[in-house]
C-alpha positions in Angstrom: -63.1 24.8 10.4 -65.2 24.9 13.5 -66.8 21.8 14.8 -70.4 21.0 14.1 -73.0 21.4 16.8 -73.4 17.5 17.0 -69.7 16.9 17.6 -69.8 19.6 20.5 -72.6 17.9 22.3 -70.8 14.5 22.0 -67.6 15.9 23.5 -69.4 16.6 26.9 -67.9 15.2 30.0 -70.7 14.3 32.6 -68.7 15.4 35.8 -66.6 18.2 34.2 -66.2 19.5 37.7 -64.5 16.4 39.1 -60.7 16.4 39.4 -58.6 13.3 39.3 -56.8 14.2 42.5 -59.8 14.5 44.8 -59.6 12.0 47.7 -61.4 11.7 51.1 -64.8 11.8 52.7 -67.0 14.7 54.0 -69.0 13.9 57.0 -72.5 15.4 56.7 -75.1 16.3 59.5 -78.6 16.2 58.1 -80.6 19.1 59.7 -84.2 18.1 59.4 -85.7 14.4 59.3 -88.8 14.8 56.9 -89.6 12.7 53.9 -87.0 14.5 51.6 -84.2 13.7 54.1 -85.2 10.1 54.5 -86.1 9.2 51.1 -83.9 11.5 48.9 -80.9 12.9 50.7 -79.6 10.1 52.9 -79.9 7.4 50.0 -78.1 10.0 47.6 -75.3 10.5 50.2 -74.9 6.7 50.6 -74.5 6.4 46.9 -72.1 9.2 46.6 -68.2 8.9 46.2 -67.1 11.7 48.5 -69.5 12.1 51.5 -71.4 10.2 54.1 -74.0 10.9 56.5 -72.8 10.6 60.2 -75.3 12.7 62.2 -79.0 13.3 62.0 -80.8 16.1 63.7 -84.5 16.0 64.5 -87.3 17.5 66.7 -87.2 14.5 69.2 -84.3 12.3 70.7 -86.4 9.2 69.8 -87.0 10.1 66.2 -83.3 11.1 65.8 -81.9 8.1 67.4 -84.3 5.9 65.5 -83.0 7.4 62.2 -79.6 6.2 63.1 -80.6 2.9 61.4 -81.1 4.4 58.1 -77.6 3.7 57.2 -74.5 2.2 58.9 -72.5 5.5 58.7 -74.9 7.4 61.0 -73.4 7.5 64.5 -75.4 10.3 66.2 -79.0 11.4 66.5 -79.4 14.8 68.0 -82.3 17.0 69.0 -82.4 20.6 67.6 -81.4 22.0 70.9 -78.3 19.5 71.2 -77.2 20.8 67.6 -77.3 24.3 68.9 -75.3 23.5 72.0 -72.7 21.9 69.7 -73.1 18.2 70.8 -71.0 15.8 68.7 -69.7 18.6 66.6 -66.5 16.7 66.0 -68.6 13.8 64.2 -69.4 15.9 61.1 -67.7 18.4 58.7 -70.7 20.0 57.1 -74.4 20.3 57.5 -77.2 20.0 54.9 -80.1 22.2 56.0 -83.4 20.9 54.7 -85.9 22.6 57.1 -89.0 24.8 55.9 -87.6 27.9 54.2 -88.4 30.3 57.2 -86.4 28.1 59.5 -83.1 28.1 57.8 -81.4 30.9 59.2 -80.9 29.6 62.9 -79.4 26.4 61.8 -77.0 28.0 59.3 -76.0 30.5 62.0 -75.2 27.7 64.4 -73.3 25.7 61.7 -71.3 28.7 60.9 -70.4 29.5 64.6 -69.3 25.7 64.8 -67.1 26.2 61.8 -69.0 23.8 59.5 -69.5 24.2 55.7 -73.0 24.5 54.9 -75.2 23.2 52.1 -78.5 24.9 52.3 -81.6 24.2 50.5 -83.1 26.7 48.2 -84.5 29.3 48.6 -82.1 30.6 51.0 -85.0 31.8 53.5 -88.4 33.1 53.5 -87.5 36.6 53.0 -84.8 38.8 51.6 -83.8 40.3 54.9 -83.4 36.7 56.5 -81.6 35.4 53.6 -79.0 38.4 53.8 -78.4 37.6 57.5 -77.9 34.0 56.5 -75.2 34.9 54.0 -73.7 37.3 56.5 -73.3 34.7 59.2 -71.4 32.4 56.9 -69.2 35.3 55.7 -68.4 36.2 59.3 -67.4 32.8 60.3 -65.6 32.3 56.9 -67.3 29.0 56.2 -68.2 27.7 52.7 -71.9 28.3 51.9 -73.4 26.4 48.8 -77.0 26.7 48.0 -78.7 23.4 46.7 -79.7 24.3 43.2 -79.4 20.7 42.0 -80.0 21.7 38.4 -76.6 23.2 38.2 -74.9 19.9 38.5 -77.5 18.1 36.4 -75.5 17.0 33.2 -78.1 18.0 30.5 -78.3 21.4 32.0 -74.5 21.9 32.3 -74.3 20.7 28.6 -77.0 23.5 27.7 -74.7 26.0 29.3 -71.6 25.0 27.5 -73.4 25.1 24.2 -75.0 28.6 24.8 -71.4 29.8 25.9 -69.8 28.3 22.8 -72.4 30.3 20.6 -73.9 27.1 19.1 -77.4 28.8 18.9 -76.1 32.2 18.2 -77.0 35.0 20.6 -79.7 34.0 23.1 -83.0 35.8 22.5 -85.8 34.0 24.5 -86.1 31.5 27.4 -89.3 29.6 27.9 -89.4 27.6 31.2 -92.1 25.7 33.0 -92.6 23.6 36.1 -95.9 22.3 37.5 -97.1 19.6 40.0 -100.2 18.6 42.0 -99.0 19.6 45.5 -102.1 18.7 47.4 -103.1 15.7 45.3 -99.8 13.9 44.8 -96.9 15.5 46.5 -98.0 16.5 50.1 -101.9 15.7 50.3 -102.5 17.9 53.4 -103.6 21.5 53.2 -102.1 22.1 56.7 -98.5 22.2 55.6 -95.7 24.8 55.7 -95.7 25.4 51.9 -99.1 27.1 52.3 -97.9 29.2 55.4 -96.5 32.5 54.0 -94.3 33.0 57.3 -92.6 29.7 56.7 -92.4 29.4 52.9 -92.4 33.0 51.7 -94.8 31.8 48.9 -96.2 28.6 47.5 -95.3 28.5 43.8 -92.6 31.0 42.9 -90.4 30.2 45.9 -90.9 26.5 45.6 -91.1 25.4 42.0 -91.0 28.8 40.0 -87.4 29.0 41.3 -86.4 26.2 38.9 -87.0 28.0 35.5 -85.8 31.2 37.0 -82.4 29.9 38.4 -81.7 27.4 35.7 -82.2 30.1 33.1 -79.7 32.4 35.0 -77.2 29.5 35.0 -77.6 28.4 31.3 -77.4 32.2 30.3 -74.8 33.2 32.7 -76.9 36.4 33.2 -78.9 38.0 36.0 -82.5 39.3 36.3 -82.9 43.2 36.1 -86.8 43.6 35.6 -89.8 41.4 36.1 -93.6 41.4 35.5 -96.0 38.8 36.8 -99.6 37.2 37.2 -100.7 35.3 40.1 -104.0 33.3 40.4 -105.6 31.2 43.2 -108.4 28.7 42.6 -108.2 26.6 45.7 -108.9 28.3 49.0 -106.0 26.3 50.6 -103.6 28.7 48.7 -105.3 32.0 49.8 -102.7 32.9 52.4 -99.7 32.4 50.0 -101.6 33.9 47.1 -99.7 32.0 44.2 -101.1 28.7 43.3 -100.6 29.5 39.6 -98.1 32.1 38.3 -96.7 33.4 35.2 -93.8 35.7 35.1 -91.6 37.5 32.6 -87.9 38.4 33.3 -85.6 40.9 31.6 -81.9 39.6 31.9 -78.9 41.9 31.9 -77.6 40.2 28.6 -80.9 41.3 26.8 -82.5 37.9 26.9 -86.4 37.9 27.7 -87.7 34.9 29.7 -91.2 33.8 30.1 -91.8 31.2 32.9 -94.9 29.5 34.3 -95.4 27.4 37.3 -98.4 25.8 39.1 -98.8 23.7 42.3 -102.2 22.4 41.0 -101.6 21.3 37.5 -100.3 18.1 35.6 -96.7 17.3 36.5 -94.6 18.6 33.6 -91.4 20.5 33.2 -89.2 22.0 30.3 -86.7 24.5 29.3 -86.3 26.1 26.0 -83.6 28.6 24.9 -84.1 30.2 21.5 -81.2 31.9 19.9 -80.5 33.9 16.8 -79.0 30.6 15.0 -80.8 27.8 16.7 -82.5 26.4 19.9 -81.8 24.0 22.8 -84.8 22.2 24.4 -84.7 20.1 27.7 -87.8 18.1 28.5 -88.4 16.9 31.1 -86.2 19.3 32.7 -86.4 19.6 36.4 -87.6 16.6 38.2 -85.1 14.2 39.6 -84.2 10.7 38.2 -85.8 11.3 34.8 -84.3 10.7 31.5 -83.6 14.0 30.0 -84.9 14.5 26.4 -82.3 17.1 24.9 -82.9 18.5 21.4 -80.6 20.9 19.6 -81.9 22.7 16.4 -79.9 24.8 14.2 -80.4 25.9 10.5 -82.8 23.3 8.9 -81.4 20.4 11.2 -82.1 19.0 14.5 -80.7 16.3 16.7 -82.0 14.5 19.7 -79.9 13.3 22.6 -80.7 11.0 25.6 -78.8 12.0 28.6 -78.0 9.3 31.2 -80.4 9.1 34.0 -78.7 10.4 37.0 -79.6 11.0 40.8 -79.5 14.9 40.9 -79.0 14.7 44.7 -75.9 12.5 44.4 -74.4 14.7 41.8 -75.1 17.6 44.1 -73.6 16.1 47.2 -70.4 15.0 45.4 -69.8 18.3 43.9 -70.2 19.9 47.1 -67.9 17.4 48.8 -65.2 17.6 46.1 -65.0 21.4 46.3 -64.4 21.1 50.1 -61.9 18.2 49.6 -60.0 20.3 47.0 -60.0 23.5 49.2 -62.1 25.1 46.3 -65.1 27.5 46.7 -68.4 25.6 45.9 -71.0 27.2 43.8 -73.6 28.4 43.7 -72.9 30.6 46.7 -74.9 32.8 49.0 -74.6 35.9 46.9 -75.8 34.0 43.8 -78.8 32.8 45.7 -79.5 36.4 47.0 -80.1 37.5 43.5 -83.0 34.9 43.1 -84.4 36.2 46.5 -84.5 39.7 45.2 -85.9 38.6 41.9 -88.7 36.4 43.5 -89.5 39.5 45.9 -89.9 41.6 42.8 -92.1 38.9 41.1 -94.4 39.0 44.0 -94.6 42.7 44.1 -95.2 42.7 40.3 -98.2 40.3 40.7 -99.6 42.4 43.4 -99.3 45.7 41.7 -99.8 44.7 38.1 -96.7 46.6 36.9 -93.1 45.7 36.0 -90.8 46.0 39.0 -87.0 46.4 38.8 -85.1 43.7 40.7 -83.7 45.1 44.0 -86.4 47.7 44.1 -89.5 45.6 45.0 -90.1 46.9 48.6 -93.0 44.5 48.7 -95.0 43.3 51.7 -93.3 39.8 51.7 -92.7 38.0 55.0 -90.5 40.0 57.2 -87.6 39.0 59.5 -89.9 39.6 62.6 -92.8 37.5 61.5 -90.3 34.6 60.3 -88.6 34.7 63.8 -92.0 34.2 65.4 -92.8 31.3 63.2 -89.5 29.9 64.2 -90.4 30.1 67.7 -93.9 28.4 67.1 -93.5 24.8 68.2 -96.0 23.7 65.5 -93.6 24.8 62.8 -91.8 21.5 62.9 -88.3 21.9 61.2 -88.8 18.2 60.2 -91.4 19.1 57.7 -88.6 19.4 54.9 -88.6 19.6 51.1 -87.2 21.3 48.4 
């Protein structure tokens, strides 16, 4: 007799990826010293089992050296020029790149040339072309590249993936995903920011938070997008240049599942993910924000059960997973090729919103920020790499 759905949920191991034989420490250089690095990344590493921050890289020597006081493990504060020159390269094993999207490429290229493993924030870059160059740089140097989709190490999301794979809800039919926040009121209350610069961000809402339901659906379903449709709207003139303050998009996956995703940078903070199958449904709410207690509901037949998942720091889980893969000489996931699928899907979403038609993934040929314009933005001293975020 097959186990009941409730038994399968309760059998879950939080860190199913962690082996008993993992030992050692991965030394991390933080590339970018904005609020996310200071308030989220460095404390997350400090709380981790398998890594420590030893180097910080910033726009000024004074700022970098001042940041060495953030935790005892930091021994070097470097400027971006010093990082590119290979200064203190023997003091770290891996880099965490958390600059604006359109500035990821040069720092990843340098890290690859130095033989360092790379954990790069999502999305990979501001355009598909630059993202492809980033992945190619790591492939040429044969260095590990992991993209920081922290939902893929979130215990509730990993449990959802296992339940779908086990057939607990039957065959998946629909996914509904949503994420919204009030960017200019609560997150970064300044319209003069990189998320609203298309050359640095590639787009405001799809690239920043619409990516969460898109990629999490991919992970839970173990499927890839093949066709999209989308509508985008701008109410606040601060979003005019990027064109996507509010967005709704549909995704056809290669396993036949249909997804409807919504995202907004100017709406009440909320997130959820729902997967409906032929025999049941999974729902996670809240789904995507860090350090929130996950509401997890499993429904099947005429029954339902609610589970409360342990509140975890998604960043600590992500760093420990990344480090454990390196220490066990295993390839970390999600890798660059996985992230390129998202880049092409988002390119298609923007093209679909502009054209008002369905667009096949890989066939968008949209007018998104190209490599030359992003290169120009990287050379602009006003584009401070310390203006980080995820």
